C-alpha positions as CSV (number, residue, x, y, z in Angstrom):
1,M,4.4,-13.7,5.4
2,R,2.5,-10.5,5.4
3,F,-1.2,-10.5,6.3
4,S,-2.7,-9.4,3.0
5,L,-5.2,-6.5,3.2
6,G,-7.0,-5.9,-0.1
7,I,-10.0,-4.6,-1.9
8,N,-12.6,-5.9,-4.4
9,Y,-12.7,-3.7,-7.4
10,W,-15.1,-2.3,-10.0
11,P,-14.6,1.4,-11.0
12,R,-17.2,3.8,-9.7
13,R,-18.1,5.3,-13.2
14,S,-18.7,2.0,-15.0
15,A,-19.2,-0.8,-12.4
16,M,-19.8,-4.1,-14.1
17,G,-19.5,-2.4,-17.5
18,M,-15.7,-1.9,-16.8
19,W,-14.4,-4.0,-19.7
20,R,-16.7,-2.5,-22.3
21,R,-16.1,1.0,-21.1
22,F,-12.5,0.5,-20.3
23,D,-10.8,3.6,-18.9
24,P,-7.1,3.0,-18.0
25,G,-6.9,6.5,-16.6
26,E,-9.6,5.9,-14.0
27,I,-8.1,2.5,-13.1
28,R,-4.6,4.0,-12.7
29,E,-5.9,6.7,-10.5
30,D,-7.9,4.2,-8.4
31,F,-5.0,1.8,-8.0
32,A,-2.7,4.6,-7.0
33,R,-5.1,5.7,-4.2
34,I,-5.6,2.0,-3.1
35,A,-1.8,1.7,-2.8
36,E,-1.5,5.0,-0.9
37,L,-3.8,3.6,1.7
38,G,-1.3,0.8,2.2
39,L,-3.6,-2.0,0.8
40,D,-1.6,-4.5,-1.1
41,A,-4.1,-6.5,-3.3
42,V,-7.0,-6.0,-5.7
43,R,-9.5,-8.7,-6.6
44,F,-11.1,-7.9,-9.9
45,F,-13.5,-9.8,-12.2
46,L,-13.7,-10.9,-15.8
47,R,-17.3,-10.8,-17.0
48,W,-17.6,-14.0,-18.9
49,D,-19.8,-12.6,-21.7
50,D,-17.2,-9.8,-22.4
51,F,-14.2,-12.2,-22.7
52,Q,-15.8,-15.2,-24.5
53,P,-18.5,-14.2,-26.9
54,Q,-18.7,-17.7,-28.3
55,P,-17.6,-21.0,-26.8
56,D,-14.7,-21.2,-29.2
57,T,-13.8,-17.5,-29.3
58,I,-11.8,-15.4,-26.8
59,D,-11.9,-11.6,-27.5
60,P,-8.3,-10.5,-28.2
61,A,-9.2,-6.9,-27.3
62,M,-10.4,-8.0,-23.8
63,L,-7.2,-10.0,-23.3
64,A,-5.2,-6.9,-24.1
65,R,-7.3,-4.9,-21.6
66,L,-6.7,-7.6,-19.0
67,E,-2.9,-7.4,-19.5
68,A,-3.2,-3.6,-19.3
69,L,-5.0,-3.7,-16.0
70,A,-2.4,-6.2,-14.6
71,D,0.4,-3.9,-15.8
72,I,-1.2,-0.9,-14.1
73,A,-1.3,-2.9,-10.9
74,A,2.4,-3.8,-11.2
75,E,3.2,-0.1,-11.8
76,T,1.4,0.9,-8.6
77,G,2.9,-1.9,-6.5
78,L,-0.3,-3.8,-6.2
79,R,-1.0,-7.6,-6.5
80,T,-4.1,-8.8,-8.1
81,M,-6.5,-11.8,-8.0
82,P,-8.3,-12.0,-11.4
83,T,-11.7,-13.8,-10.9
84,L,-12.9,-15.8,-13.9
85,F,-16.3,-16.8,-15.3
86,C,-18.3,-14.0,-13.7
87,G,-20.9,-15.1,-13.6
88,H,-22.6,-14.2,-10.5
89,M,-22.1,-10.6,-9.3
90,S,-24.1,-8.4,-7.0
91,G,-27.4,-10.3,-7.3
92,V,-27.3,-10.8,-11.1
93,N,-25.9,-13.7,-13.2
94,W,-24.1,-12.2,-16.1
95,L,-23.8,-14.9,-18.8
96,P,-22.9,-15.5,-22.4
97,S,-26.1,-16.4,-24.2
98,W,-24.4,-19.6,-25.5
99,T,-24.2,-20.9,-21.9
100,L,-27.9,-20.8,-21.2
101,D,-30.2,-23.8,-20.9
102,P,-33.7,-23.2,-22.4
103,T,-35.0,-26.0,-20.1
104,A,-33.7,-24.3,-16.9
105,P,-35.4,-21.2,-15.5
106,H,-33.1,-18.6,-14.1
107,G,-34.3,-19.2,-10.6
108,R,-33.4,-17.0,-7.7
109,F,-31.1,-14.6,-9.5
110,R,-32.0,-13.0,-12.8
111,T,-29.9,-13.6,-15.9
112,I,-28.4,-10.8,-18.0
113,A,-27.3,-12.1,-21.4
114,G,-26.3,-9.9,-24.2
115,N,-28.1,-6.6,-23.8
116,G,-31.0,-7.8,-21.8
117,E,-32.6,-10.2,-19.4
118,S,-33.2,-13.9,-20.2
119,P,-35.7,-16.2,-18.6
120,Y,-33.1,-19.0,-18.6
121,G,-30.3,-20.1,-16.4
122,I,-27.0,-21.6,-17.2
123,G,-26.4,-25.1,-18.3
124,D,-24.3,-27.6,-16.2
125,F,-20.9,-25.7,-16.4
126,Y,-19.1,-28.2,-14.2
127,T,-19.0,-30.8,-17.0
128,G,-19.2,-31.3,-20.8
129,A,-19.1,-28.6,-23.4
130,L,-19.4,-25.7,-20.9
131,L,-16.3,-27.0,-19.0
132,D,-14.4,-27.4,-22.3
133,A,-15.3,-23.7,-23.0
134,Q,-14.0,-22.6,-19.6
135,L,-10.8,-24.5,-20.2
136,L,-10.3,-22.6,-23.4
137,L,-10.6,-19.3,-21.6
138,A,-8.5,-20.4,-18.7
139,R,-5.7,-21.3,-21.0
140,A,-6.0,-18.0,-22.9
141,V,-5.8,-15.8,-19.9
142,G,-3.1,-18.0,-18.3
143,E,-0.9,-17.7,-21.4
144,R,-1.5,-13.9,-21.5
145,L,-0.5,-13.3,-17.9
146,H,2.1,-16.1,-17.7
147,A,4.2,-15.4,-14.5
148,H,3.0,-11.8,-14.4
149,P,4.4,-10.2,-11.3
150,A,1.1,-8.6,-10.3
151,V,-1.0,-11.7,-10.3
152,I,-0.9,-13.7,-7.0
153,A,-3.7,-16.1,-7.7
154,W,-6.5,-16.9,-10.1
155,D,-10.0,-17.2,-8.6
156,L,-12.2,-19.6,-10.5
157,G,-15.4,-17.8,-9.9
158,N,-17.3,-15.4,-7.7
159,E,-19.8,-17.3,-5.6
160,F,-20.2,-19.7,-8.6
161,S,-22.6,-22.0,-6.9
162,N,-25.2,-19.1,-7.3
163,L,-25.0,-19.8,-11.1
164,R,-25.9,-23.4,-10.7
165,E,-25.3,-26.1,-8.1
166,P,-23.2,-29.1,-9.3
167,A,-25.0,-32.4,-9.7
168,S,-22.5,-34.1,-7.4
169,E,-19.5,-33.4,-5.2
170,S,-17.3,-35.3,-7.7
171,D,-18.4,-33.0,-10.6
172,A,-17.4,-29.9,-8.6
173,A,-14.1,-31.5,-7.6
174,E,-13.3,-32.5,-11.2
175,W,-14.2,-28.9,-12.4
176,S,-11.8,-27.4,-9.9
177,R,-9.1,-29.9,-10.7
178,R,-9.1,-29.5,-14.4
179,L,-9.3,-25.7,-14.4
180,T,-6.6,-25.4,-11.8
181,A,-4.3,-27.7,-13.9
182,A,-5.0,-25.6,-17.0
183,L,-4.2,-22.3,-15.3
184,Q,-1.1,-23.6,-13.5
185,E,0.3,-25.2,-16.7
186,T,-0.2,-22.0,-18.8
187,S,0.6,-19.3,-16.2
188,G,2.6,-20.9,-13.3
189,I,0.3,-19.0,-10.9
190,P,-1.7,-20.5,-8.0
191,V,-5.4,-21.0,-8.0
192,T,-8.4,-20.7,-5.6
193,A,-12.1,-20.2,-5.9
194,G,-14.6,-17.8,-4.4
195,T,-16.8,-19.8,-2.1
196,H,-19.3,-18.1,0.1
197,G,-21.3,-18.5,3.2
198,E,-24.2,-20.3,1.6
199,D,-21.8,-23.1,0.5
200,L,-21.5,-23.7,4.2
201,T,-25.1,-23.0,5.4
202,R,-26.8,-25.0,2.6
203,D,-26.0,-28.3,1.0
204,R,-25.1,-27.4,-2.5
205,N,-23.3,-30.6,-3.4
206,L,-20.0,-28.8,-2.7
207,R,-17.5,-30.1,-0.2
208,L,-14.5,-27.9,0.4
209,S,-12.4,-30.9,1.2
210,S,-12.5,-32.1,-2.4
211,L,-13.2,-28.7,-4.2
212,C,-10.2,-27.0,-2.6
213,A,-7.8,-30.0,-2.9
214,P,-5.9,-28.6,-5.9
215,F,-5.9,-25.0,-4.5
216,A,-3.0,-23.1,-2.9
217,F,-5.5,-21.7,-0.3
218,A,-9.2,-21.5,0.2
219,T,-11.3,-18.3,0.1
220,M,-14.6,-17.4,1.7
221,H,-17.1,-14.6,1.6
222,G,-19.5,-13.6,4.3
223,Y,-21.7,-10.8,5.6
224,P,-23.8,-10.6,8.8
225,V,-26.7,-8.9,7.0
226,Y,-26.9,-11.9,4.7
227,S,-26.4,-14.6,7.4
228,G,-29.5,-16.0,9.0
229,F,-27.5,-17.1,12.1
230,S,-26.1,-13.6,12.7
231,R,-26.9,-12.0,16.0
232,S,-27.1,-8.5,14.4
233,R,-26.2,-6.5,11.3
234,V,-22.8,-5.6,13.0
235,D,-22.0,-9.0,14.4
236,P,-18.2,-9.2,14.2
237,E,-18.1,-13.0,14.8
238,V,-19.9,-14.1,11.6
239,V,-16.8,-13.7,9.3
240,P,-14.3,-15.4,11.7
241,F,-16.8,-18.3,12.2
242,L,-17.2,-18.8,8.4
243,A,-13.4,-18.7,8.1
244,L,-13.1,-21.3,10.8
245,L,-15.5,-23.6,9.1
246,T,-13.7,-23.1,5.7
247,S,-10.3,-24.0,7.3
248,A,-11.7,-27.0,9.1
249,F,-13.4,-28.4,6.0
250,S,-10.8,-27.5,3.3
251,H,-7.7,-28.3,5.3
252,K,-6.2,-25.2,3.6
253,P,-5.0,-21.8,4.8
254,V,-7.9,-19.3,4.4
255,L,-8.0,-15.8,2.8
256,F,-11.3,-14.1,3.5
257,S,-11.7,-12.5,0.1
258,E,-15.0,-10.7,0.7
259,F,-16.4,-8.9,3.8
260,G,-18.1,-5.6,4.2
261,N,-21.6,-4.1,4.2
262,P,-23.6,-1.5,2.3
263,T,-23.7,2.0,3.8
264,S,-27.1,3.5,4.8
265,P,-28.1,7.0,3.7
266,P,-27.7,9.5,6.5
267,G,-30.4,9.0,9.2
268,K,-31.6,5.7,7.9
269,L,-30.9,2.0,8.3
270,S,-31.6,1.1,4.7
271,P,-32.3,2.6,1.3
272,F,-35.7,1.0,1.8
273,E,-38.9,1.5,3.8
274,R,-38.4,-1.6,6.0
275,V,-35.3,-3.5,7.1
276,A,-35.1,-7.3,7.3
277,L,-32.5,-8.2,9.9
278,P,-31.2,-11.8,10.2
279,D,-33.0,-12.3,13.6
280,E,-36.3,-11.5,11.9
281,L,-36.1,-14.3,9.5
282,P,-38.9,-16.8,10.0
283,N,-37.1,-19.7,8.4
284,P,-33.3,-20.2,9.1
285,T,-33.0,-22.3,6.0
286,I,-33.8,-19.2,3.8
287,A,-30.9,-16.8,3.4
288,A,-31.4,-13.1,4.1
289,D,-30.7,-12.2,0.4
290,D,-33.5,-14.4,-1.0
291,P,-36.0,-12.4,-3.0
292,V,-38.7,-13.2,-0.4
293,Y,-37.0,-10.5,1.7
294,A,-37.3,-7.2,0.0
295,T,-35.0,-5.1,2.1
296,Y,-31.5,-5.1,3.6
297,A,-30.0,-3.8,6.7
298,C,-27.2,-1.3,6.1
299,L,-24.5,0.2,8.4
300,N,-23.9,3.9,8.9
301,E,-20.3,5.1,8.3
302,D,-19.3,5.0,12.0
303,E,-20.7,1.5,12.4
304,M,-18.9,0.4,9.2
305,T,-15.6,1.7,10.6
306,A,-15.9,-0.2,13.9
307,Y,-17.2,-3.3,12.2
308,C,-14.2,-3.4,9.8
309,T,-11.6,-3.1,12.6
310,N,-13.3,-5.7,14.7
311,V,-13.4,-8.2,12.0
312,L,-9.8,-7.6,10.9
313,E,-8.5,-8.0,14.4
314,R,-10.3,-11.4,14.7
315,L,-9.2,-12.7,11.3
316,H,-5.6,-11.8,12.0
317,A,-5.7,-13.3,15.5
318,D,-7.1,-16.6,14.1
319,G,-4.1,-17.0,11.7
320,R,-5.9,-16.2,8.4
321,L,-3.9,-15.2,5.3
322,G,-5.7,-11.9,4.9
323,A,-9.0,-10.1,4.1
324,Y,-10.4,-8.1,1.2
325,W,-13.1,-5.5,1.7
326,W,-16.1,-5.4,-0.5
327,C,-15.7,-3.0,-2.3
328,W,-13.7,-0.1,-3.6
329,A,-16.4,2.4,-4.6
330,D,-20.0,3.5,-4.3
331,Y,-21.1,3.7,-7.9
332,D,-22.0,6.8,-9.9
333,D,-25.7,7.7,-9.6
334,T,-26.0,7.6,-13.4
335,L,-25.8,3.8,-13.1
336,R,-28.8,3.6,-10.9
337,D,-31.2,2.4,-13.7
338,E,-28.8,-0.3,-14.9
339,P,-28.6,-3.9,-13.5
340,P,-28.1,-4.8,-10.8
341,F,-28.8,-1.4,-9.2
342,D,-32.2,-1.0,-10.8
343,R,-33.6,-3.6,-8.4
344,A,-31.0,-3.5,-5.7
345,P,-30.1,0.1,-4.9
346,H,-28.1,-1.1,-1.8
347,E,-25.5,-2.5,-4.1
348,L,-24.6,1.2,-5.0
349,S,-23.2,1.9,-1.6
350,F,-20.7,-0.8,-0.4
351,G,-17.6,1.3,-1.2
352,I,-14.9,2.8,0.9
353,V,-15.1,5.8,-1.4
354,R,-18.3,7.7,-2.1
355,S,-19.6,8.2,-5.6
356,D,-17.9,11.6,-5.7
357,G,-14.5,10.0,-5.0
358,S,-14.2,11.1,-1.4
359,F,-13.1,8.6,1.2
360,K,-15.4,7.2,3.9
361,P,-14.1,6.7,7.4
362,V,-13.8,3.0,6.8
363,A,-10.9,3.8,4.4
364,A,-8.9,5.3,7.3
365,A,-9.6,2.1,9.4
366,L,-8.3,0.0,6.6
367,A,-5.2,2.2,6.1
368,A,-4.4,2.2,9.8
369,F,-4.5,-1.6,9.9
370,A,-2.6,-1.9,6.7
371,H,0.2,0.4,7.9
372,Q,0.9,-1.9,10.8
373,R,2.1,-4.5,8.3
374,R,1.2,-7.4,10.4
375,T,2.4,-10.9,9.6
376,V,0.3,-14.0,9.4
377,L,0.0,-15.8,12.7
378,T,0.0,-19.6,13.2
379,P,-3.6,-20.7,13.0
380,K,-5.2,-21.9,16.2
381,D,-6.0,-25.6,16.6
382,M,-8.9,-26.6,14.5
383,P,-12.0,-28.2,16.1
384,L,-12.9,-31.6,14.8
385,I,-16.0,-31.1,12.7
386,A,-17.4,-34.1,10.8
387,G,-18.4,-32.7,7.4
388,D,-20.9,-35.4,6.5
389,Y,-22.7,-35.0,9.8
390,Y,-22.6,-31.2,9.5
391,Y,-24.3,-31.1,6.1
392,R,-26.8,-33.8,7.0
393,T,-28.0,-31.8,10.0
394,L,-28.3,-28.4,8.4
395,P,-29.4,-25.8,9.4
396,R,-29.2,-26.8,13.0
397,S,-25.6,-27.7,12.7
398,T,-24.6,-24.1,11.7
399,T,-26.5,-22.5,14.5
400,T,-25.3,-25.0,17.1
401,L,-21.7,-24.6,16.1
402,Y,-22.0,-20.8,15.9
403,D,-23.4,-20.6,19.5
404,A,-20.5,-22.8,20.7
405,F,-18.0,-20.6,18.8
406,V,-19.4,-17.3,20.2
407,S,-19.3,-18.8,23.7
408,S,-15.7,-19.9,23.4
409,V,-14.7,-16.5,22.1
410,E,-16.4,-14.7,25.0
411,E,-14.8,-17.1,27.5
412,R,-11.4,-16.5,26.0
413,R,-11.8,-12.8,26.1
414,A,-13.0,-12.9,29.7
415,G,-9.9,-14.9,30.6
416,S,-7.6,-12.5,29.0
417,R,-8.9,-9.5,31.0
């Protein structure tokens, strides 16, 4: 089996407005360039409010655009991972207005519903009427892309716990079980879900052992600049460590479906006046992307290139299924005043291509790795980690295990010299 090297995708001219401003020409051009780099997969996102304007209504025009995008991928030789119920994306929760709960404030992430902000958050989408609505959308997209050659897996949501935490582990497990069954029955395509680092560093009533039980494989997202236990903004061990925990808890093969970093402007560490690095965080239970921290550390283009290669080498050596970079493009400056960029300008600069379409050096690093066409290695033996004890002793358990992980890695490298 080939180690999959992919990219997360929004087009640079429309970003999260892709489905409303659908431009097949731009997508075809982008997908051709992705394929020319040697990358084999694209993870893309269905904004929930675009596809399901009412709980009992799926927009047929959006389904047609979804199929068109999948067909373009097939034409260019790429595989795709459509990500449903988005949902959380780049620091904003994009939601249909009918999903909102007027008794629930939006909390940490602002809500965009319709054409503006809402003070409310989502209702309990793991159960009841909101789950029924998700099942309707899952069946509709599954039928539309039944056995499509360009779809390798469905993703149930991008960092979905940022929308709302489940009331219980069993609610989350039933949510994943029912949606997986609906997608497999209608499409015949495997399923996973986009869990992220905070599902491991906080107790969100999610347990990967039960959540991932119906999945073909587990996925994880992680960034050193957002990880309070990270040793630096270029720490190459953060992502492999999160992948190890994911494998140990889920008992599944792991695809790391998001890793990367924003690019800093020339001569700066950040688009902002001050940079909050993980080792500056006064409280390890608070994540680096909480609003209490107003700034983010970025990498310059040379640092980004070295970071990318270092992480890929480690993930491959550890027997992971693959890795997808976040993300394809820096977004056009005309989008600067739109959410999420109006409050998070660092989100403009995660791409491997600049906003003018030129490649950054990290694109060459990805291409060099891709053209080696590596195969997936046998995973190393998993350490025994007691999940209940791990979550009960957070955040100390994360830092303790990370220290042990780094020590073991350093010893192994010293022994191989």
